N, C-alpha and C positions, 0 to 999 in steps of 0.2 A: 027714577031718579031722578035727583035734583039739577038743574041744569048746572050749575058751577062745581058739583063732582063730576059730572059727566066732563068737561073742560078739562077739567085736572087728570083722568084718567088717558083722553085723547094727548095732552099735551106729554107726560109721562111714556105713553108709548111709542110717540116720535120722537124724545129725549132717547129711550131704549134702541129705537130702529136705528136711529143716525149715532149711534158708538157703535154698535154691532156692524153698520155699516163701513164706519171707517179703519177698524180691527181687522174686518175681511179684507179692504182696500190695501189695508197697509201690508198686511202675507202676501198679497196680489202682485203688488208691488216689491216689494222683499226678493221674491220668488222669480219674477220679473227680471228683476236685475241682477242675480245669481246666474240667470239663464242667458240674460244679451254679454255675460264675460267670457273670453273663449275658454274652452280647460281641453285638459287632456286627459287621458286614461292610461293610467297605471295597474298593476298589480301587485299587492303583498301578499305574500307566502310565508303563511306561518306554518311550522310542523305540526304533525295532528300530536305529539307528546305533550306540544308546548301550547297549543290551543291560542284560542283570541279570544278567551272570556271578556265579556263584555261590550264588544263590536258589533253592533246592528247597524242598518240599513241607515244613513243619515249620521251617524257617528260624524265628527267632527276633525278633519284632517290638518293636521298644523306643522307649521316650521318655524323652531324656534320660540314655540310655545303662541303663535299666530295663526289665526284660520286661512288655510287659502283653497280649502276644499270640503267633501263628504264623501262617506263611504255611500256606494250607489247597491253594492251587493255583494252577499257573501255566501260563496261557492264553498262547498265539503266534500273534500274526498278523501273516502275511507279504501280504495282499493287504487293499487299498482297502476297508473296508466302509461305505458310505454314505458320512458325515465323520470317519470314525476312519480314522488314517491306521496305516499297520503299525507292530507295536509289539509291546513283552512284558508282559501284566498277570498282576500277582500277587495274587490275590485272597488278604485276612488278614481274621482275626478278632481283633479288641482288646477289653479289656472295657468294658463297657457304661458305666462310669465314668468313662473317658478321653473328651470329646470333643473336636473340632473347628470350629476356625472359619476362615472365610475360604474360602483357597485354599492349605492348609500343603502342606508339601514332605517328601517322606521320601527320605533318605538311604543309598544303597546303601554298606555298611562294609564292607571286606576286611581279613582280617587282614594283615600284611605277611609272616608264614611260614604254612606251612599253607593250608585250602582250607574252602570255607565262605563266608557272607557272612551280614550283617543288615542288617533295613532299621530304621534310625535316627530318630525325628521328635525337630529341635531346637527347632522351635517350632508348639504348637499354633494359632497364630492370637490376634487380639484379641479376647474377650469383649464389650467395651465399646464397638466398631467396627464389628466385622462380625459378618454373621450366622452361626448354628450351620451345620455342615454335616449335611447329613440320611445315614444310615446307606443306603449303598449306594451313594455317590456316586464320583466317581472323582478321585483325586489323583497328583498332578505326582510322578513318582519321577526323580532324577537321582544321578549317583554322587559319592561325597563324596572330599575331596581324602586323602591318609594323614593318619595321626593325628601324625603328629609338625608337619605341615603345620596344623592345625586346630588344635592345642596352642601352635605361633608366632601364632595371630591370623589364617591365612587362612580366609576364608569366601565368602560371596557376591560380597559387593563386591569383595573380591579378585581373584576370579574373573572379573567384567566388567570391571576394570582390565585385567588380565592379558589377556582377550581383545580388549579394544582396541585395548591396546598393539602386540599381534600383527596386527591389521588395519591398525594405523597402518605397521605395520613393514615389509605387506608393499604397500599403497597407494605408501609414499615407494619401493618396490626398483620396482615397477612403474615411477615416476614415473623415477626413474635411468636403467633400462634404454630407458623412451621415449628421453629425452634422450639417451642414448650414441647409439640409433640414428640419431636426428635428427644429432647431430655426424656420426658415420660418412657419412651418406647424405648430408648437405646441408654442413655445415661444411668438414670434411675435404677434400673435392675444391678448393672453393674455397681455401680455404689450401694446398695443392698447387699450385694457380693461379697464386696470387698468390706463391709460394715459387719456382716456377719462371722469371716475369716478373721479379722483382727478378735475379734469378742473369743472366737476358740482358741485361738492363738496364745492371746493374751496369758495366761494360766504360765503358759509353757516359757512363754519372756519373765514373766516375772521371777520364777525359776533360777532361769540363767543371772539375771541382774542379782539374786540373791548372792550364786556361785562365786560371780564376779566379784561381789562384796567382798566375801568370805574369804576367797585367793587374794586378796590387796591386802587384807587385814593382815593374814599368815605373811605374804611378802615384805612387808612392813616389819614385824616380827625379828624376820630372820635377815632383814637390813644391815645390822650392828656387824654381823656375824662375816657377811657379804664386805665389809669395808674391811673389818682386819684381813679378809684373804688380801683384797686388794691390796692393802699397806704393805704383806709382806711380799705380794709379787714383781710392786713398785722396786723395792728396795733391793730385792733379787737382781732385778734386769738394771737398777742402779750401779750394784757390786761386780757384775761381767762386765758394764763400759770400764769400770775404774782399772781392771785386770785387765783389759785389751785395749786401754787406749793408745798406746805406742801401737799397736798394730792398726788402728782406725789412721791414728797422723801421718802415716806411709802411705797406706791406702788413699789418703784425701791426697799426699803430696805426689803421687803417682800420677794421680788422674788430673792434677792441675801442669804437672809437665808434659804430658802429652797434648793438654790441652794447648798449652803453651807450642809446642811442637807442631800441632795442626795447623794454630794462628799462624807460624813462621813460615814453614816450608811448604804443608799442602794447602791451603788454599793461595798462596800466589800460582801454584801449578794451577790449579782447577780455575782460577781467573786466566792465565795463558793460552789452557785450551779451549777455555770459552770466548774467548777472542779472537783465535785462532778459527774455529766454529763460523762465529758470524763472519769472518773474513771468506772464509771458502763458500758458505751459502752467498755471500753476495757476489761472489765470483762466477758462480753455476747460475745466479740470475743473471747475469750480464751476458754469461754465455748462452743462456737459453732467450736471451732476449736476439742476442745476434741472429741463432739461429730462426727465429721469427720473421727478423727482420729480413734476413736471405730467400725464407721462402716467401714472404709477402712480394719484393722485388721478383723473384725469378717465377714466380705464379702464372704470369703469361709463356714463358719459355718452357716451361714443366707441361705447360695444358698443349700447347704446339707441339713438342715431345708424343706425348701421348698420343696428340690425333694422328702424328706421323706416323708413328707406330701402329695405330691401328689402320692406317689406313694402307702400311706396308702388308699386313698379316690379310687384311683382305685380297691386295694383291697378290699378293704369294698362293690366297684359296683360289680365287680365280687362277692365276698362273697352272696350278697344280691340276687342277679341272680341267682344263683344257690341254694340258700335256697329256691327262688318263684318258680325254675323251678322243686327242688325235695325237698319239707319239712320233707320228712318221714326218711331223714337220720340225725335228731335231734334227732328221737328218735327209731331209728332201725342201730343194730350191722352188717355191710355190710360183705359178705363172698368174697372170695378168687377173684372170677372172678368179683366182684364188686370192688376189690381191686383195680384190673387192670384198669378197667373203671377211677377210683379215679387218678390211678396214670395219668391217660391219660388225666383228667379236671385239673391237678396241671400243665402236658407240654402245656396243651394248655392255660393255666392261666398265666403260666412263659411266652411264644409266645406274647402271649397280651402284658402283662406288657414289656418285650422288645420293641416291637411296638408302645408300648405308651411314652416309655424311648426316643427311635430316633426319633419319631416326636418332642418331646419337646426338644430335644436338636439340630433340622434343625432348628425349628422355633425361637429359640433364637439365632441361628448364623444370621437367614434372618433379624432377628428384629435388631441384632448389625449392619449388613451392611445398614441395610434401616434406620437408625437414622439419624437426620440433624447432628449433630456433633458424626461421626463416629469413634468405638471406635479404641484404641489403639492397635499396632501389639501383643503385649503381650494377651491382650482379646482376640483378633482375635485368637489365638493359643491355648490358654487354651479351647476356647468354638470347636477348630477343634479335639482338643484332647477328648474334650466331646463326639463329634458327631462319632470319630473314635471308641471312647472304649462302643458307644450304640450299634453301626451297628457289632463291633466283639459281644454282647451279644446277640443281635437279628440275628446273623447268628448262637451262637450254641443251643439257643432255640429253632431255626428254625430246625435244622436240629436232636434235640432231638424230637420232635413232631412228624416231619415225621419218624423216625425209628420206636416208638409206635405205630404209624396210620399203617403202614406195618407190623410189627410185627403180630399187630390186623387181619389185613387184610390176612393172611395166608403167608406172603413171595411176595405179587404181588406189584409190583409199582405201587403207584397211579397215575390216569391218566394227564396227565399233567404237 
């Protein structure tokens, strides 16, 4: 090889090696620059039915269309793991300066032409109202609409509306299908039966229409004769009225006279009776109000009288019991010891009266509470005061009776 050609080959080889070395240096420096930036790891999870077609390790992760990281790994889960359903998990690394809040969504964007895909975040969440997302957290992935739809304003809201429209359309189609089946199974057979019945009965109906038409024609022919008969009957009625006109006039005059007599004599009498009745009813109402007022005013006295009568009845019952038990007391004067027993008997009778009063007061309170129209607060308060007073009397009578029993027993406390 000549010396000049050899120099050219050497020079060309040197230039090519320099270009390759520069390219490798650029790649190494770019990778090194990316590695020098602090990055955080997150997981974007796509449902298995949705998939993550086009996303591979090294695919770009963008925020608002600007690259902030890459996809490091694709994990395919075909079986359910605990609470994690089957899914495609994309492990991403993004710059630590990018902070996520709440529940952001990563959209998988594919070009209209060509292969490959990117993950783009259109919203990082609201830092004012949502908590920050910790590194390593799982975010939801979704497939983005084509770019021309996105530029036209198609978003999550429009997607939900479209899904709602499709769901309602399916429900309407199901309802129409159900209605068509009901018509085919139920209404159509009945309609066929009705049409068949009409076809079967139509000859009879046409015959009846012909008969009705014939009868109408015959009646039209007989109508002039009927008119003559009606004129004869009217003439006879007119003649009868002319013959008895004086009687009709007399009857009308009598009715007029009776009406005048009723207006002149009977109506004033009825009006007087009505006025007297109203006066009597007013007086009766006044009397009833007075009686009611009297019972309201005298209610405490009546209650006291009834209580005294009940107390007298109880005392008479106790007296009869003591007389029946010891009739000799009516004819014999007891000594001091017997007087002590008499005091004990009196204390026992007082204790029994107190028990009776307490029982009566409790029964009155129970009856007032169980009444259909419950008593007012004032009446309930009076009944409670009566129960409390009867209970105090009962306690005093019981204490006195027990003291006498203890004294008679030699100072020993009674058992129980």
